[in-house]
N, CA and C atoms as an extended XYZ file, in Angstrom:
483
Properties=species:S:1:pos:R:3:atomname:S:1:resname:S:1:resid:I:1 pbc="F F F"
N        19.933       15.605        4.994 N   UNK     1
C        19.194       16.498        3.790 CA  UNK     1
C        20.323       15.503        2.411 C   UNK     1
N        19.437       15.907        1.582 N   UNK     2
C        19.694       15.113        0.114 CA  UNK     2
C        20.381       15.999       -0.902 C   UNK     2
N        21.632       15.874       -1.509 N   UNK     3
C        21.985       17.069       -2.519 CA  UNK     3
C        20.423       16.999       -3.727 C   UNK     3
N        20.073       18.041       -3.559 N   UNK     4
C        19.972       18.361       -4.901 CA  UNK     4
C        20.358       17.454       -6.276 C   UNK     4
N        19.243       16.514       -7.658 N   UNK     5
C        19.557       15.978       -8.452 CA  UNK     5
C        19.828       16.551       -9.333 C   UNK     5
N        20.523       16.213       -9.964 N   UNK     6
C        21.350       17.379      -11.643 CA  UNK     6
C        19.551       17.299      -12.837 C   UNK     6
N        19.085       18.296      -12.701 N   UNK     7
C        17.740       17.805      -13.719 CA  UNK     7
C        19.150       17.205      -15.083 C   UNK     7
N        17.427       17.035      -15.759 N   UNK     8
C        18.054       16.136      -17.092 CA  UNK     8
C        19.073       17.209      -18.056 C   UNK     8
N        19.354       16.890      -18.744 N   UNK     9
C        19.774       17.696      -20.055 CA  UNK     9
C        18.146       18.207      -21.235 C   UNK     9
N        18.298       19.213      -21.318 N   UNK    10
C        17.460       19.913      -22.225 CA  UNK    10
C        18.335       19.830      -23.540 C   UNK    10
N        17.803       20.153      -24.769 N   UNK    11
C        18.545       19.863      -25.730 CA  UNK    11
C        17.844       21.228      -26.624 C   UNK    11
N        16.079       21.408      -26.629 N   UNK    12
C        16.236       22.837      -26.321 CA  UNK    12
C        16.946       23.957      -26.147 C   UNK    12
N        16.727       24.193      -24.619 N   UNK    13
C        17.593       25.142      -23.800 CA  UNK    13
C        19.100       25.607      -24.037 C   UNK    13
N        19.805       24.017      -24.325 N   UNK    14
C        20.987       24.075      -24.474 CA  UNK    14
C        21.480       25.168      -26.288 C   UNK    14
N        20.442       24.639      -26.932 N   UNK    15
C        20.458       25.238      -28.070 CA  UNK    15
C        20.447       26.968      -28.196 C   UNK    15
N        19.394       27.341      -26.881 N   UNK    16
C        18.622       28.231      -26.999 CA  UNK    16
C        20.343       28.792      -26.143 C   UNK    16
N        20.403       28.450      -25.298 N   UNK    17
C        22.152       29.095      -24.962 CA  UNK    17
C        24.059       29.793      -26.098 C   UNK    17
N        23.127       28.886      -26.555 N   UNK    18
C        24.319       28.588      -27.737 CA  UNK    18
C        23.964       29.413      -28.577 C   UNK    18
N        23.270       29.718      -29.115 N   UNK    19
C        22.786       31.045      -29.531 CA  UNK    19
C        22.521       31.945      -29.387 C   UNK    19
N        22.102       32.153      -28.278 N   UNK    20
C        21.740       33.772      -27.678 CA  UNK    20
C        23.627       34.218      -26.704 C   UNK    20
N        24.452       32.720      -26.416 N   UNK    21
C        25.754       33.118      -25.542 CA  UNK    21
C        26.364       34.171      -27.430 C   UNK    21
N        26.334       33.174      -28.702 N   UNK    22
C        27.058       33.450      -30.292 CA  UNK    22
C        26.118       34.469      -30.113 C   UNK    22
N        25.081       35.342      -30.294 N   UNK    23
C        24.550       36.791      -30.886 CA  UNK    23
C        25.431       37.487      -29.339 C   UNK    23
N        25.918       37.916      -28.398 N   UNK    24
C        26.568       37.993      -27.656 CA  UNK    24
C        27.776       38.547      -27.821 C   UNK    24
N        28.647       37.618      -28.241 N   UNK    25
C        30.100       37.484      -29.216 CA  UNK    25
C        29.909       38.111      -30.201 C   UNK    25
N        28.722       37.872      -31.121 N   UNK    26
C        28.977       38.776      -32.360 CA  UNK    26
C        28.632       39.876      -32.101 C   UNK    26
N        27.722       40.691      -31.113 N   UNK    27
C        27.687       42.011      -30.486 CA  UNK    27
C        28.879       42.858      -29.882 C   UNK    27
N        30.181       41.907      -29.726 N   UNK    28
C        30.774       42.552      -28.862 CA  UNK    28
C        32.413       42.105      -30.153 C   UNK    28
N        32.219       41.459      -31.330 N   UNK    29
C        33.099       41.795      -32.670 CA  UNK    29
C        33.429       40.279      -33.257 C   UNK    29
N        33.666       39.608      -32.017 N   UNK    30
C        33.986       37.755      -32.448 CA  UNK    30
C        32.465       37.403      -33.743 C   UNK    30
N        33.488       36.791      -34.507 N   UNK    31
C        32.446       36.456      -35.622 CA  UNK    31
C        31.307       35.341      -35.478 C   UNK    31
N        30.798       35.523      -35.963 N   UNK    32
C        28.899       34.724      -34.877 CA  UNK    32
C        28.901       32.712      -35.120 C   UNK    32
N        29.506       32.376      -36.742 N   UNK    33
C        29.964       31.599      -37.122 CA  UNK    33
C        30.532       30.664      -35.477 C   UNK    33
N        32.372       31.144      -35.624 N   UNK    34
C        33.026       30.299      -34.374 CA  UNK    34
C        32.513       30.562      -32.453 C   UNK    34
N        31.852       31.856      -33.064 N   UNK    35
C        30.733       31.715      -31.942 CA  UNK    35
C        29.973       30.512      -31.776 C   UNK    35
N        28.816       30.281      -32.172 N   UNK    36
C        28.744       29.589      -32.239 CA  UNK    36
C        29.167       27.664      -32.171 C   UNK    36
N        29.847       28.380      -32.988 N   UNK    37
C        31.234       26.584      -32.569 CA  UNK    37
C        31.757       26.804      -31.455 C   UNK    37
N        32.039       27.723      -31.258 N   UNK    38
C        32.373       27.378      -30.140 CA  UNK    38
C        31.918       27.336      -28.485 C   UNK    38
N        30.417       27.665      -28.806 N   UNK    39
C        29.680       27.872      -27.844 CA  UNK    39
C        29.242       26.103      -27.726 C   UNK    39
N        29.076       25.297      -28.860 N   UNK    40
C        28.295       23.959      -29.756 CA  UNK    40
C        29.466       23.534      -27.922 C   UNK    40
N        31.119       23.947      -28.677 N   UNK    41
C        31.812       22.383      -28.166 CA  UNK    41
C        31.678       22.505      -27.097 C   UNK    41
N        31.600       23.732      -25.941 N   UNK    42
C        32.154       24.809      -24.534 CA  UNK    42
C        30.728       23.592      -24.554 C   UNK    42
N        29.362       23.402      -24.905 N   UNK    43
C        28.109       23.298      -23.849 CA  UNK    43
C        27.965       21.331      -24.293 C   UNK    43
N        28.574       21.070      -25.148 N   UNK    44
C        28.656       19.330      -25.613 CA  UNK    44
C        28.797       18.518      -24.211 C   UNK    44
N        28.728       17.281      -24.053 N   UNK    45
C        28.813       16.853      -22.595 CA  UNK    45
C        30.110       15.870      -23.854 C   UNK    45
N        29.990       15.051      -25.138 N   UNK    46
C        31.073       14.848      -25.717 CA  UNK    46
C        32.891       15.211      -25.187 C   UNK    46
N        34.014       14.851      -25.442 N   UNK    47
C        35.210       15.826      -25.592 CA  UNK    47
C        34.772       16.406      -26.461 C   UNK    47
N        34.643       16.150      -27.645 N   UNK    48
C        35.157       16.791      -28.700 CA  UNK    48
C        34.076       16.226      -30.124 C   UNK    48
N        33.919       17.122      -30.934 N   UNK    49
C        33.133       16.764      -31.862 CA  UNK    49
C        33.948       17.056      -33.580 C   UNK    49
N        33.401       16.304      -34.281 N   UNK    50
C        34.151       16.274      -35.495 CA  UNK    50
C        33.248       17.476      -36.188 C   UNK    50
N        33.695       17.596      -37.285 N   UNK    51
C        32.989       18.759      -38.192 CA  UNK    51
C        31.697       18.592      -38.843 C   UNK    51
N        31.895       17.097      -39.692 N   UNK    52
C        30.385       16.327      -39.235 CA  UNK    52
C        29.075       16.703      -38.347 C   UNK    52
N        29.614       16.434      -36.965 N   UNK    53
C        28.656       17.287      -35.718 CA  UNK    53
C        28.206       17.942      -35.212 C   UNK    53
N        29.368       19.176      -35.963 N   UNK    54
C        29.055       20.167      -35.303 CA  UNK    54
C        28.169       21.007      -36.557 C   UNK    54
N        28.857       20.637      -37.644 N   UNK    55
C        28.063       20.794      -39.093 CA  UNK    55
C        25.882       20.561      -38.368 C   UNK    55
N        25.963       19.138      -37.724 N   UNK    56
C        24.529       18.761      -37.515 CA  UNK    56
C        24.062       19.881      -36.667 C   UNK    56
N        24.493       19.662      -35.753 N   UNK    57
C        24.110       20.445      -34.527 CA  UNK    57
C        24.164       21.998      -34.796 C   UNK    57
N        24.861       22.767      -35.569 N   UNK    58
C        23.866       23.879      -35.868 CA  UNK    58
C        23.504       24.318      -37.061 C   UNK    58
N        22.999       23.187      -37.713 N   UNK    59
C        22.517       23.213      -39.200 CA  UNK    59
C        22.857       23.742      -40.535 C   UNK    59
N        24.735       23.952      -40.459 N   UNK    60
C        25.032       24.631      -41.166 CA  UNK    60
C        26.343       23.688      -42.159 C   UNK    60
N        26.447       24.867      -42.686 N   UNK    61
C        27.483       23.471      -44.034 CA  UNK    61
C        29.287       23.029      -43.189 C   UNK    61
N        30.061       22.207      -44.031 N   UNK    62
C        30.792       22.034      -43.661 CA  UNK    62
C        31.524       22.908      -44.056 C   UNK    62
N        31.674       23.881      -45.075 N   UNK    63
C        32.402       25.355      -44.732 CA  UNK    63
C        32.322       26.223      -43.874 C   UNK    63
N        31.347       26.232      -43.610 N   UNK    64
C        31.078       27.128      -42.642 CA  UNK    64
C        31.968       26.881      -40.808 C   UNK    64
N        31.951       25.155      -41.002 N   UNK    65
C        32.663       25.126      -39.938 CA  UNK    65
C        33.832       25.302      -40.072 C   UNK    65
N        34.442       24.948      -41.223 N   UNK    66
C        35.871       24.501      -40.949 CA  UNK    66
C        36.443       25.742      -40.988 C   UNK    66
N        35.888       27.135      -42.027 N   UNK    67
C        36.188       28.464      -41.417 CA  UNK    67
C        36.462       29.130      -40.685 C   UNK    67
N        35.140       28.489      -39.068 N   UNK    68
C        34.988       28.484      -37.672 CA  UNK    68
C        36.256       28.168      -37.400 C   UNK    68
N        36.423       26.894      -37.009 N   UNK    69
C        36.701       25.838      -36.648 CA  UNK    69
C        38.934       26.750      -36.950 C   UNK    69
N        38.856       26.979      -38.372 N   UNK    70
C        39.793       28.010      -38.684 CA  UNK    70
C        40.514       28.876      -37.496 C   UNK    70
N        39.771       29.711      -37.389 N   UNK    71
C        39.846       31.107      -36.961 CA  UNK    71
C        40.172       30.638      -35.592 C   UNK    71
N        39.132       29.349      -35.143 N   UNK    72
C        39.364       29.589      -33.508 CA  UNK    72
C        40.297       29.018      -33.441 C   UNK    72
N        40.852       27.495      -33.882 N   UNK    73
C        42.459       27.318      -33.954 CA  UNK    73
C        43.186       28.398      -33.646 C   UNK    73
N        43.534       29.462      -34.763 N   UNK    74
C        44.375       30.578      -34.548 CA  UNK    74
C        44.564       30.947      -32.689 C   UNK    74
N        43.634       31.425      -32.895 N   UNK    75
C        43.164       31.853      -30.912 CA  UNK    75
C        43.719       31.200      -29.588 C   UNK    75
N        43.961       29.685      -30.320 N   UNK    76
C        44.074       28.919      -28.576 CA  UNK    76
C        42.855       28.389      -28.842 C   UNK    76
N        41.805       29.111      -28.584 N   UNK    77
C        40.350       28.391      -28.291 CA  UNK    77
C        40.003       26.906      -28.295 C   UNK    77
N        40.237       26.370      -29.365 N   UNK    78
C        39.791       25.102      -30.416 CA  UNK    78
C        41.117       24.437      -30.936 C   UNK    78
N        41.106       23.067      -30.249 N   UNK    79
C        42.212       22.500      -30.973 CA  UNK    79
C        41.977       21.125      -31.961 C   UNK    79
N        42.299       20.860      -32.901 N   UNK    80
C        42.329       19.727      -33.707 CA  UNK    80
C        42.746       18.790      -33.100 C   UNK    80
N        42.344       17.130      -33.350 N   UNK    81
C        42.755       16.336      -33.068 CA  UNK    81
C        42.197       14.881      -34.392 C   UNK    81
N        43.445       14.184      -34.716 N   UNK    82
C        42.561       13.160      -35.240 CA  UNK    82
C        42.027       11.965      -34.849 C   UNK    82
N        41.169       11.636      -35.462 N   UNK    83
C        39.560       10.685      -35.096 CA  UNK    83
C        40.767        9.689      -36.048 C   UNK    83
N        40.890        8.438      -35.062 N   UNK    84
C        41.917        7.052      -34.963 CA  UNK    84
C        40.528        6.061      -36.263 C   UNK    84
N        41.547        5.638      -36.873 N   UNK    85
C        40.878        4.690      -37.742 CA  UNK    85
C        39.969        5.664      -39.131 C   UNK    85
N        40.229        6.681      -38.821 N   UNK    86
C        39.206        7.677      -39.756 CA  UNK    86
C        39.879        9.035      -40.586 C   UNK    86
N        39.840        9.043      -41.403 N   UNK    87
C        40.303       10.503      -42.603 CA  UNK    87
C        40.170       11.708      -42.065 C   UNK    87
N        39.013       11.926      -41.421 N   UNK    88
C        38.232       13.037      -40.141 CA  UNK    88
C        39.237       13.764      -38.772 C   UNK    88
N        38.773       14.613      -38.994 N   UNK    89
C        39.598       15.289      -37.467 CA  UNK    89
C        38.101       15.707      -36.375 C   UNK    89
N        38.176       15.807      -34.953 N   UNK    90
C        36.975       16.015      -34.377 CA  UNK    90
C        38.084       17.954      -33.836 C   UNK    90
N        37.384       18.324      -33.004 N   UNK    91
C        38.357       19.806      -31.913 CA  UNK    91
C        37.412       19.356      -30.620 C   UNK    91
N        38.231       20.569      -30.219 N   UNK    92
C        37.577       19.738      -28.208 CA  UNK    92
C        38.777       21.043      -27.635 C   UNK    92
N        37.546       22.051      -26.947 N   UNK    93
C        38.016       22.519      -26.423 CA  UNK    93
C        39.134       22.423      -25.191 C   UNK    93
N        40.810       23.491      -25.327 N   UNK    94
C        41.224       22.639      -24.595 CA  UNK    94
C        41.342       22.785      -22.820 C   UNK    94
N        42.132       22.098      -22.522 N   UNK    95
C        41.905       21.751      -21.203 CA  UNK    95
C        42.209       23.316      -20.313 C   UNK    95
N        43.334       23.731      -20.708 N   UNK    96
C        43.660       25.060      -20.638 CA  UNK    96
C        42.575       25.940      -20.998 C   UNK    96
N        41.526       26.330      -19.924 N   UNK    97
C        40.964       27.527      -20.351 CA  UNK    97
C        40.795       28.009      -21.495 C   UNK    97
N        39.880       28.287      -22.255 N   UNK    98
C        39.598       28.797      -23.102 CA  UNK    98
C        39.932       30.516      -22.836 C   UNK    98
N        39.243       30.957      -21.892 N   UNK    99
C        39.571       32.218      -21.621 CA  UNK    99
C        41.152       32.261      -21.580 C   UNK    99
N        41.744       31.967      -20.412 N   UNK   100
C        42.964       31.782      -20.393 CA  UNK   100
C        44.182       31.617      -21.550 C   UNK   100
N        43.712       30.832      -22.606 N   UNK   101
C        43.771       30.691      -24.045 CA  UNK   101
C        43.900       32.393      -24.746 C   UNK   101
N        42.418       32.598      -24.712 N   UNK   102
C        42.461       33.421      -25.172 CA  UNK   102
C        42.996       34.656      -24.787 C   UNK   102
N        42.844       35.153      -23.609 N   UNK   103
C        43.604       36.896      -23.230 CA  UNK   103
C        44.901       36.245      -22.495 C   UNK   103
N        45.054       35.707      -22.062 N   UNK   104
C        46.814       35.879      -21.445 CA  UNK   104
C        47.796       35.615      -22.606 C   UNK   104
N        47.589       34.418      -22.418 N   UNK   105
C        48.403       33.258      -23.690 CA  UNK   105
C        48.741       34.138      -25.040 C   UNK   105
N        47.623       34.376      -25.339 N   UNK   106
C        47.044       35.306      -27.127 CA  UNK   106
C        47.922       36.368      -26.523 C   UNK   106
N        47.880       37.498      -25.565 N   UNK   107
C        48.626       38.061      -25.281 CA  UNK   107
C        47.724       39.369      -25.607 C   UNK   107
N        46.420       39.297      -25.590 N   UNK   108
C        45.481       40.293      -25.920 CA  UNK   108
C        45.496       42.022      -25.368 C   UNK   108
N        45.287       41.478      -24.068 N   UNK   109
C        45.502       42.761      -23.468 CA  UNK   109
C        47.055       43.698      -23.842 C   UNK   109
N        48.044       42.716      -24.315 N   UNK   110
C        49.535       43.407      -24.077 CA  UNK   110
C        49.236       44.382      -25.409 C   UNK   110
N        48.987       43.461      -26.089 N   UNK   111
C        48.883       43.948      -27.450 CA  UNK   111
C        47.925       44.878      -27.883 C   UNK   111
N        47.342       45.458      -27.210 N   UNK   112
C        46.483       46.270      -26.761 CA  UNK   112
C        46.897       47.669      -26.261 C   UNK   112
N        47.225       47.433      -25.553 N   UNK   113
C        48.159       48.439      -24.780 CA  UNK   113
C        49.989       48.789      -25.935 C   UNK   113
N        50.104       47.812      -26.809 N   UNK   114
C        51.283       48.146      -27.420 CA  UNK   114
C        50.660       49.369      -27.947 C   UNK   114
N        49.719       48.297      -29.147 N   UNK   115
C        49.020       49.805      -29.884 CA  UNK   115
C        48.871       51.083      -29.932 C   UNK   115
N        48.156       51.118      -28.394 N   UNK   116
C        47.907       52.179      -27.814 CA  UNK   116
C        49.299       53.423      -27.519 C   UNK   116
N        50.134       52.879      -27.333 N   UNK   117
C        51.216       52.876      -27.190 CA  UNK   117
C        51.712       54.061      -28.229 C   UNK   117
N        51.314       53.106      -29.708 N   UNK   118
C        52.255       53.263      -30.744 CA  UNK   118
C        51.495       54.474      -31.577 C   UNK   118
N        50.258       54.484      -30.415 N   UNK   119
C        49.354       55.360      -31.310 CA  UNK   119
C        49.398       56.747      -30.686 C   UNK   119
N        49.842       56.827      -29.400 N   UNK   120
C        50.488       57.831      -28.821 CA  UNK   120
C        51.803       58.416      -29.007 C   UNK   120
N        52.370       57.688      -29.229 N   UNK   121
C        53.641       58.358      -30.229 CA  UNK   121
C        53.053       59.187      -31.336 C   UNK   121
N        53.084       58.734      -31.670 N   UNK   122
C        52.281       58.889      -33.177 CA  UNK   122
C        51.789       60.185      -33.630 C   UNK   122
N        50.707       60.409      -32.760 N   UNK   123
C        50.443       61.803      -32.457 CA  UNK   123
C        51.359       62.207      -31.562 C   UNK   123
N        52.276       62.093      -31.658 N   UNK   124
C        53.170       63.070      -30.618 CA  UNK   124
C        53.542       63.228      -29.199 C   UNK   124
N        52.877       62.260      -28.839 N   UNK   125
C        52.517       62.268      -27.048 CA  UNK   125
C        52.020       63.741      -26.085 C   UNK   125
N        51.830       64.699      -27.263 N   UNK   126
C        51.306       65.553      -26.307 CA  UNK   126
C        49.594       65.352      -27.021 C   UNK   126
N        48.639       66.866      -26.601 N   UNK   127
C        47.688       66.470      -27.337 CA  UNK   127
C        46.683       65.756      -26.094 C   UNK   127
N        45.924       66.021      -26.709 N   UNK   128
C        44.534       65.563      -26.504 CA  UNK   128
C        44.029       64.189      -26.455 C   UNK   128
N        44.123       64.171      -27.576 N   UNK   129
C        44.721       62.808      -28.791 CA  UNK   129
C        46.056       61.521      -27.574 C   UNK   129
N        46.989       62.098      -27.739 N   UNK   130
C        47.769       61.051      -26.798 CA  UNK   130
C        47.480       61.181      -25.754 C   UNK   130
N        47.212       61.517      -25.013 N   UNK   131
C        46.670       62.419      -23.467 CA  UNK   131
C        45.538       60.258      -23.324 C   UNK   131
N        44.478       60.377      -24.172 N   UNK   132
C        43.582       59.536      -24.635 CA  UNK   132
C        44.372       58.168      -24.817 C   UNK   132
N        45.415       58.629      -25.492 N   UNK   133
C        45.967       57.089      -26.286 CA  UNK   133
C        46.631       56.576      -24.897 C   UNK   133
N        47.488       57.726      -23.967 N   UNK   134
C        48.348       56.445      -23.064 CA  UNK   134
C        47.316       56.204      -21.731 C   UNK   134
N        46.263       56.610      -21.447 N   UNK   135
C        45.194       56.526      -20.719 CA  UNK   135
C        44.440       54.760      -20.677 C   UNK   135
N        44.346       54.455      -22.699 N   UNK   136
C        44.190       53.870      -23.200 CA  UNK   136
C        45.109       52.227      -22.864 C   UNK   136
N        46.377       52.813      -22.852 N   UNK   137
C        47.287       51.692      -22.674 CA  UNK   137
C        47.678       51.582      -21.437 C   UNK   137
N        47.681       52.449      -20.681 N   UNK   138
C        47.973       52.484      -18.885 CA  UNK   138
C        46.570       51.411      -18.944 C   UNK   138
N        45.525       51.699      -19.097 N   UNK   139
C        44.678       50.522      -18.819 CA  UNK   139
C        44.346       49.038      -19.122 C   UNK   139
N        45.237       49.411      -19.834 N   UNK   140
C        45.300       47.720      -21.002 CA  UNK   140
C        46.527       46.850      -20.308 C   UNK   140
N        47.346       47.692      -19.811 N   UNK   141
C        48.802       47.331      -18.646 CA  UNK   141
C        47.909       46.612      -17.984 C   UNK   141
N        46.698       47.592      -17.310 N   UNK   142
C        46.387       46.811      -15.373 CA  UNK   142
C        45.196       46.099      -15.988 C   UNK   142
N        45.058       45.719      -16.926 N   UNK   143
C        44.620       44.608      -17.169 CA  UNK   143
C        45.142       43.796      -17.828 C   UNK   143
N        46.190       43.735      -18.480 N   UNK   144
C        46.785       42.825      -17.970 CA  UNK   144
C        47.535       41.984      -17.131 C   UNK   144
N        47.836       43.070      -16.081 N   UNK   145
C        48.704       42.190      -15.123 CA  UNK   145
C        47.332       41.562      -14.404 C   UNK   145
N        46.337       42.604      -13.515 N   UNK   146
C        45.385       42.046      -13.114 CA  UNK   146
C        44.884       40.724      -13.465 C   UNK   146
N        44.045       40.334      -14.647 N   UNK   147
C        43.944       39.515      -15.005 CA  UNK   147
C        44.791       38.069      -15.151 C   UNK   147
N        46.097       38.479      -15.097 N   UNK   148
C        46.876       37.286      -15.696 CA  UNK   148
C        46.680       37.209      -13.463 C   UNK   148
N        47.081       37.972      -12.696 N   UNK   149
C        46.683       37.404      -11.554 CA  UNK   149
C        44.994       36.699      -10.590 C   UNK   149
N        44.155       37.516      -10.979 N   UNK   150
C        42.850       36.859      -11.374 CA  UNK   150
C        42.805       35.249      -12.200 C   UNK   150
N        43.659       35.080      -12.543 N   UNK   151
C        43.536       33.521      -13.376 CA  UNK   151
C        44.180       32.955      -12.268 C   UNK   151
N        45.554       32.937      -11.498 N   UNK   152
C        46.224       32.546      -10.382 CA  UNK   152
C        45.212       32.344      -10.133 C   UNK   152
N        44.487       32.998       -9.056 N   UNK   153
C        43.751       32.885       -8.160 CA  UNK   153
C        42.739       32.050       -7.987 C   UNK   153
N        42.182       31.827       -9.128 N   UNK   154
C        41.104       31.029      -10.128 CA  UNK   154
C        41.784       29.656      -10.295 C   UNK   154
N        43.086       29.308      -10.945 N   UNK   155
C        43.785       28.736      -10.283 CA  UNK   155
C        43.850       27.164       -9.393 C   UNK   155
N        43.906       28.346       -8.975 N   UNK   156
C        44.705       27.814       -7.108 CA  UNK   156
C        43.113       27.991       -6.135 C   UNK   156
N        42.464       28.643       -6.921 N   UNK   157
C        40.443       28.030       -6.746 CA  UNK   157
C        40.379       26.925       -6.773 C   UNK   157
N        40.431       26.077       -7.976 N   UNK   158
C        40.381       25.209       -8.557 CA  UNK   158
C        41.306       23.668       -7.821 C   UNK   158
N        42.157       24.163       -7.706 N   UNK   159
C        43.440       23.116       -7.326 CA  UNK   159
C        44.012       22.970       -8.703 C   UNK   159
N        43.648       23.478       -9.427 N   UNK   160
C        44.599       23.295      -10.740 CA  UNK   160
C        46.242       23.804      -10.348 C   UNK   160
N        46.833       24.486       -9.430 N   UNK   161
C        48.273       24.677       -9.089 CA  UNK   161
C        48.327       24.056       -8.282 C   UNK   161
């Protein structure tokens, strides 16, 4: 039995994916344009795209792309590389998975735990507010540990370790 053949790329469906995922991420507080840029880069067959190519695909201005890639670079979700023989740069999703970069290397959960602990101490360490913030701290510490373990398992499963 022969394996099923991949279907041809459907650009309309890719654009729909980009917009749906960007809207979902925006609903969770991620800047919409940055989400759109990230999803275009994730879905692109090319390894990297210039700001002009990103702007064309999203039908937005260079200024919109500039702000979005700057934001994504700060999070470690996108890296900028020079285009040989040109004055322009290209952007790509780093080889080390975007989720690991954002969550683990960025210290998201540990930072949230630290801030929760700071809030609990500010509340005097007693009372309902301190109890809730201590629980929030414990939860984010748990996530930090467990997501780290899950990513290690993922890398082992994918043969990255």
